[in-house]
C-alpha positions in Angstrom: 31.5 -11.1 -13.8 31.7 -7.4 -13.2 29.5 -6.3 -10.3 28.0 -3.0 -9.2 25.9 -2.1 -6.2 22.9 0.1 -5.6 21.7 1.3 -2.2 18.2 2.6 -1.3 18.1 4.6 1.9 14.4 5.0 2.2 12.1 6.2 5.0 11.7 2.7 6.5 14.9 0.8 5.7 18.2 0.6 3.8 18.3 -2.0 0.9 21.4 -3.0 -0.9 21.5 -4.9 -4.2 24.5 -6.2 -6.1 24.0 -6.6 -9.9 25.8 -8.1 -12.8 26.8 -5.2 -14.9 26.1 -7.0 -18.2 22.6 -8.3 -17.5 21.3 -6.4 -14.4 20.6 -9.7 -12.6 20.5 -9.2 -8.8 23.0 -11.6 -7.4 23.1 -10.5 -3.7 21.1 -8.4 -1.3 21.2 -6.9 2.1 18.7 -5.0 4.3 18.3 -3.3 7.6 15.5 -1.2 9.2 15.5 2.5 9.9 13.9 4.0 13.0 10.2 5.0 12.7 9.2 8.6 12.8 9.4 11.9 10.8 12.5 13.1 12.7 15.5 10.7 12.7 19.2 11.0 13.4 21.1 10.7 10.1 23.6 8.6 12.0 20.9 5.9 12.1 21.1 5.6 8.3 24.8 4.9 8.5 24.3 2.4 11.3 21.6 0.6 9.2 23.9 0.6 6.1 26.7 -1.0 8.2 24.2 -3.6 9.4 22.9 -4.3 5.9 26.5 -4.8 4.6 27.9 -6.7 7.6 28.2 -9.9 5.6 31.7 -9.5 4.0 30.6 -11.5 1.0 27.9 -8.9 0.0 30.2 -6.3 -1.5 33.1 -8.7 -2.6 34.3 -7.8 -6.1 31.9 -4.8 -6.4 33.6 -2.1 -8.5 31.1 0.8 -8.2 28.2 1.9 -6.1 25.5 4.6 -6.0 22.9 5.6 -3.4 19.3 6.5 -4.1 17.5 8.1 -1.2 14.4 9.6 0.2 14.1 13.2 -1.0 13.8 16.5 0.8 15.1 15.5 4.2 17.1 18.3 6.0 20.5 17.1 7.3 22.2 19.9 9.2 26.0 20.1 9.7 28.1 22.5 11.8 31.5 23.9 11.1 33.1 20.6 11.9 30.8 18.5 9.7 29.0 17.2 12.8 25.2 16.8 12.9 23.5 19.8 14.5 20.2 18.0 15.1 18.1 15.1 13.9 17.0 15.2 10.3 13.5 16.3 9.5 12.2 13.9 6.9 10.0 14.6 3.8 6.9 13.5 5.6 7.3 15.9 8.6 4.5 18.5 8.1 5.5 20.9 10.9 6.8 23.4 8.4 3.4 23.7 6.6 2.9 27.4 7.7 6.5 28.2 6.8 5.7 27.0 3.2 2.8 29.4 3.1 4.9 32.2 4.5 7.6 31.7 1.9 5.1 31.5 -0.9 3.6 34.9 0.1 7.0 36.6 0.7 8.2 35.8 -2.8 5.0 37.0 -4.4 2.9 33.9 -4.8 3.1 30.5 -6.4 3.9 31.7 -9.9 7.0 33.4 -8.6 8.3 30.2 -7.1 7.4 28.2 -10.2 9.3 30.6 -12.4 12.4 30.3 -10.3 12.6 26.6 -9.4 9.8 24.9 -11.2 8.0 24.0 -8.0 5.9 25.6 -5.2 7.2 25.0 -1.7 5.2 22.5 0.4 6.0 21.2 3.9 7.9 18.3 2.4 10.5 20.4 0.7 13.8 21.2 2.3 13.5 25.0 2.1 10.5 25.1 4.3 12.3 23.1 6.9 15.1 25.7 6.9 12.5 28.4 7.7 11.0 26.2 10.4 14.5 25.8 11.9 15.2 29.5 11.9 11.8 30.2 13.4 11.6 27.5 16.0 15.2 26.6 16.8 17.3 29.8 16.1 20.3 28.4 18.0 20.4 25.3 15.8 19.9 27.5 12.8 22.8 29.7 13.7 25.0 26.6 14.2 24.1 25.2 10.8 26.8 25.8 8.2 25.8 23.2 5.6 22.6 21.4 4.7 22.7 18.1 2.7 20.1 15.5 1.7 19.8 12.0 3.0 21.4 10.3 0.0 24.3 12.9 0.1 24.9 12.0 3.8 25.1 8.3 3.3 27.3 8.6 0.2 29.6 10.9 2.2 29.7 8.4 5.1 30.4 5.4 2.7 33.3 7.4 1.4 34.5 7.9 5.0 34.1 11.7 4.5 37.2 11.6 2.3 35.6 14.2 0.0 33.2 17.0 0.5 29.5 16.2 0.4 28.2 15.8 -3.2 24.7 15.6 -4.6 23.1 15.4 -8.1 20.7 17.7 -9.9 17.8 15.2 -9.5 17.8 15.2 -5.7 18.9 18.8 -5.5 15.8 19.8 -7.5 13.6 18.7 -4.6 15.0 21.3 -2.2 13.2 24.3 -3.8 16.4 26.3 -3.6 18.0 24.7 -6.7 17.1 25.8 -10.3 17.1 22.6 -12.4 16.9 24.5 -15.7 19.9 26.6 -14.8 21.7 23.8 -12.8 22.4 26.2 -10.0 21.6 26.9 -6.4 19.6 30.1 -5.6 21.4 31.3 -2.5 19.0 34.3 -2.1 16.3 31.7 -1.4 18.5 29.9 1.1 19.2 33.2 2.9 15.5 34.1 2.8 14.6 30.8 4.5 17.3 30.4 7.2 18.7 33.9 7.6 22.2 33.3 6.3 23.9 31.5 3.4 24.9 27.9 3.6 27.6 25.7 2.2 25.8 23.4 -0.2 27.0 20.1 -1.7 28.6 20.2 -5.1 26.2 19.1 -7.9 28.0 16.3 -9.8 27.3 15.1 -13.3 24.9 12.2 -13.7 27.6 9.6 -14.3 30.6 11.1 -12.5 32.9 9.1 -10.2 33.0 11.3 -7.1 35.3 9.2 -4.9 35.7 5.8 -3.4 35.2 3.9 -0.2 38.1 2.4 1.8 37.8 -0.8 -0.1 38.3 0.9 -3.4 34.7 0.7 -4.6 34.1 3.7 -6.8 31.2 6.0 -5.9 28.8 7.6 -8.3 26.8 10.7 -7.1 23.6 8.9 -6.4 20.2 10.6 -6.7 16.7 10.9 -5.2 14.5 7.8 -4.8 12.1 8.8 -7.6 14.9 9.6 -10.0 16.6 6.2 -9.2 13.2 4.5 -9.7 12.9 6.2 -13.1 16.4 4.9 -14.0 15.4 1.3 -13.1 12.1 1.4 -15.0 13.4 3.5 -17.9 9.9 4.7 -19.0 9.5 6.2 -22.4 7.4 9.0 -24.0 3.7 8.9 -22.9 4.5 6.5 -20.1 4.0 7.5 -16.4 5.3 5.6 -13.4 3.2 5.4 -10.2 5.1 4.3 -7.2 3.0 3.0 -4.3 5.2 3.0 -1.2 5.1 5.0 2.1 4.3 8.0 -0.2 2.6 7.8 -3.6 4.3 9.4 -6.6 3.4 9.8 -10.2 6.0 11.0 -12.7 7.1 10.9 -16.3 10.2 11.9 -18.3 10.5 15.3 -20.1 13.0 17.2 -22.2 12.2 20.5 -20.6 11.2 21.6 -17.1 7.6 21.9 -16.2 6.2 25.1 -14.7 2.7 24.1 -13.6 1.2 27.2 -12.0 -0.7 25.6 -9.0 2.3 23.7 -7.8 0.6 20.3 -8.1 3.4 19.2 -10.4 7.0 19.5 -9.1 9.4 20.6 -11.9 12.1 18.2 -10.8 15.2 17.1 -12.7 15.9 13.4 -13.4 19.2 11.5 -13.0 20.2 11.7 -16.7 20.3 15.4 -17.4 16.7 15.7 -18.4 13.6 16.4 -16.3 11.1 14.5 -14.1 7.8 16.3 -13.6 6.3 14.6 -10.5 3.2 14.6 -8.3 3.6 13.3 -4.7 0.9 12.3 -2.2 1.6 11.6 1.5 -1.2 9.0 1.8 -0.4 5.7 0.2 0.5 2.2 1.5 0.2 3.1 5.2 -3.5 4.0 4.5 -4.1 0.5 3.4 -2.3 -0.9 6.5 -4.4 1.5 8.8 -7.6 0.4 7.1 -6.8 -3.3 7.5 -6.0 -2.7 11.2 -9.4 -0.8 11.6 -11.2 -3.8 10.1 -9.2 -6.2 12.3 -7.8 -8.2 9.4 -4.3 -8.9 8.0 -3.3 -7.6 4.6 -4.1 -10.8 2.8 -7.7 -10.7 4.1 -7.9 -7.0 3.4 -6.9 -7.6 -0.2 -9.5 -10.4 -0.5 -12.2 -8.2 0.9 -11.4 -5.3 -1.4 -11.4 -7.5 -4.5 -14.8 -8.9 -3.6 -16.5 -5.4 -3.6 -17.9 -3.8 -6.8 -16.1 -0.9 -8.6 -17.0 2.3 -6.8 -17.6 0.5 -3.5 -21.4 1.0 -3.8 -21.0 4.7 -3.5 -18.7 4.8 -0.5 -16.0 7.5 -0.8 -12.9 7.3 1.4 -11.1 10.7 1.4 -7.6 9.5 2.0 -6.0 12.4 4.0 -5.1 10.4 7.1 -1.7 12.2 7.4 -2.7 15.6 5.9 -1.8 15.9 2.2 0.8 17.3 -0.1 -1.1 17.1 -3.4 -3.4 18.9 -3.2 -1.7 20.9 -0.4 -3.9 20.1 2.6 -1.4 19.7 5.5 -4.1 20.0 8.2 -6.7 17.8 6.5 -8.0 14.6 7.9 -9.7 11.6 6.2 -13.4 11.1 5.9 -15.8 8.3 4.8 -18.5 9.9 2.7 -21.7 8.6 1.2 -22.3 6.1 4.0 -25.6 4.1 4.0 -26.7 1.1 5.9 -26.4 -0.9 2.7 -22.8 0.0 1.7 -21.1 0.1 5.1 -19.5 -3.3 4.7 -15.9 -4.4 5.4 -15.5 -5.2 1.7 -16.7 -1.8 0.5 -14.5 0.0 3.1 -11.4 -2.0 1.9 -12.2 -1.3 -1.7 -12.8 2.4 -1.0 -9.4 2.7 0.8 -7.6 1.3 -2.3 -9.7 3.4 -4.7 -8.9 6.6 -2.7 -5.1 6.0 -2.8 -5.2 5.3 -6.5 -7.5 8.2 -7.3 -5.2 10.7 -5.6 -2.5 9.6 -8.0 -4.9 9.4 -11.0 -5.7 13.1 -10.2 -2.0 13.8 -10.3 -1.5 11.9 -13.6 -4.2 14.1 -15.2 -2.3 17.2 -14.2 0.9 15.7 -15.4 -0.6 15.1 -18.8 -1.6 18.8 -19.1 2.2 19.6 -18.7 3.8 16.9 -20.7 1.2 15.7 -23.3 -0.9 12.6 -23.4 -0.1 9.8 -20.9 -1.2 6.6 -22.6 0.0 4.0 -20.1 1.1 3.6 -16.5 3.7 1.4 -14.8 2.9 0.5 -11.2 5.8 -0.1 -8.9 6.4 -0.2 -5.2 5.4 -2.6 -2.4 1.6 -2.0 -2.6 1.6 -2.5 -6.4 2.2 -6.2 -5.7 -1.2 -6.5 -4.1 -3.6 -8.6 -6.3 -6.5 -6.3 -5.2 -4.5 -3.2 -6.2 -3.8 -4.7 -9.6 -7.4 -5.7 -10.0 -8.8 -2.2 -9.0 -6.2 0.0 -10.7 -7.6 -0.1 -14.3 -11.0 1.2 -13.1 -9.5 4.0 -11.2 -6.6 5.0 -13.5 -8.5 4.4 -16.8 -5.3 3.5 -18.7 -3.4 0.4 -19.6 -1.4 -0.8 -16.6 2.1 -2.5 -16.6 3.3 -4.4 -13.5 7.0 -4.8 -13.0 8.9 -7.6 -11.3 8.5 -7.1 -7.5 11.9 -5.8 -6.6 13.7 -2.8 -5.3 13.5 -0.3 -8.1 15.3 2.5 -6.3 18.3 0.3 -5.4 18.4 -1.2 -8.9 18.2 2.3 -10.4 21.2 3.3 -8.2 23.1 0.2 -9.4 22.3 1.2 -13.0 23.8 4.7 -12.3 26.9 3.0 -10.8 27.3 0.9 -14.0 27.0 4.1 -16.1 29.7 5.9 -14.0 32.0 2.8 -14.2 31.8 2.3 -18.0 30.7 5.6 -19.3 27.6 4.0 -21.0 24.1 3.7 -19.5 23.3 -0.1 -19.6 20.3 -1.3 -21.5 18.9 -3.5 -18.7 16.0 -2.5 -16.5 13.5 -4.1 -14.2 11.4 -6.5 -16.3 7.7 -6.4 -16.9 5.7 -9.3 -15.5 2.1 -8.3 -16.3 0.2 -6.0 -18.6 -3.5 -5.2 -18.0 -5.8 -3.5 -20.5 -8.9 -1.8 -19.0 -12.2 -3.3 -20.0 -15.2 -1.3 -21.1 -16.6 -1.8 -17.6 -13.4 -0.4 -16.1 -13.5 2.7 -18.3 -17.2 3.3 -17.4 -16.3 2.9 -13.7 -13.3 5.2 -14.1 -15.6 8.1 -15.1 -17.9 7.6 -12.2 -15.1 7.2 -9.6 -13.2 10.3 -10.9 -16.3 12.5 -10.8 -17.3 11.3 -7.3 -13.9 12.0 -5.8 -13.5 15.4 -7.6 -16.9 16.5 -6.3 -16.0 15.4 -2.8 -12.7 17.2 -2.9 -14.3 20.4 -4.1 -17.2 20.2 -1.6 -15.3 19.2 1.6 -11.7 20.4 1.2 -11.1 23.1 -1.3 -13.0 26.4 -0.8 
């Protein structure tokens, strides 16, 4: 049996899967937690990886490995390759004003879309560079290189025996890389931080970039959404919605998107194509927060939500508990709207929390479809997608056929699939299997129209002037 490994270095933890290269079957796993917070030492990711792989049997006979990782995080290195400061993660919103400043300086959103396919938001690396220059000029001056979280862990796994390497998928989330031209735009880097930087080489999608001390060959890895797309292998007209710490909706495309409002990010994928994507900050943690507010565990929260009617009797939960990226509302807070004595029940609040998270992504899918053509079905993945209540409620909010995949680590499996591609030169045919398909009923489609209109009206009235 030939074995390959995939690593997911996510916001919350590192997960390692070892797969049979012929079938994709997961034969071993490892896991360790990451520190909480939006500012974390990159060294903690290496520590967690070492903990996750401490069992000597885990990587025995593994021939190749790749790392998928949380996008956008700013890892700063000095002249010696040492960390300058803790990494700012994708969900750190302190650079929101810097994003607005950069947009204005370049001439508006359309100018950014034409250059990199995306409009800077606080999540993206380039805005964090500007924040560093503005708020920590000494650290900015000491920074000679900036790499991404998956680049850092790959580099450490290889014991820094090669210079840091990235791939075009993860690089496309920095907002200083042009995915269509496969090149960094150093003028944007200088605009952001005040001087040029040494940036990681952008490897080919199935290149061997080095090996670790045990001789395991290393593929370039990619961003978490790009790795998830590799694992799920969606086709034309199929969108993927991932319900994790953040929510993402994306599809595959042969050409880069240039959506003028910046709602859709014109990212690259991990195969040489493109991955137009919408991201929301408020996802699974909203559901956890609502369950805590109601004083119930997640199982009871799910039961309550499933017991309420579609539309939660008119209760609208605006989901912006942590600001928002799509639409760009970094200073926004959440609200409960349409409250009456009749509808203020725990069941309706639970249902409205789930509907709000799914509606944010349905909103994104509609904008995606304007860029890529009709989206006729949706695959749900991520931890929250395994909730029975989420699966029950999704057809009424999304208004499309829903596919549920096996509840496993899609990012790590996608990274393993890339490792297999790099090892053999052929992208394997296996992917995460489907376990359930749900067709929306006539009642779901009717509810979809009501819910969509209710939330769009609330967004326009309360948040967007």
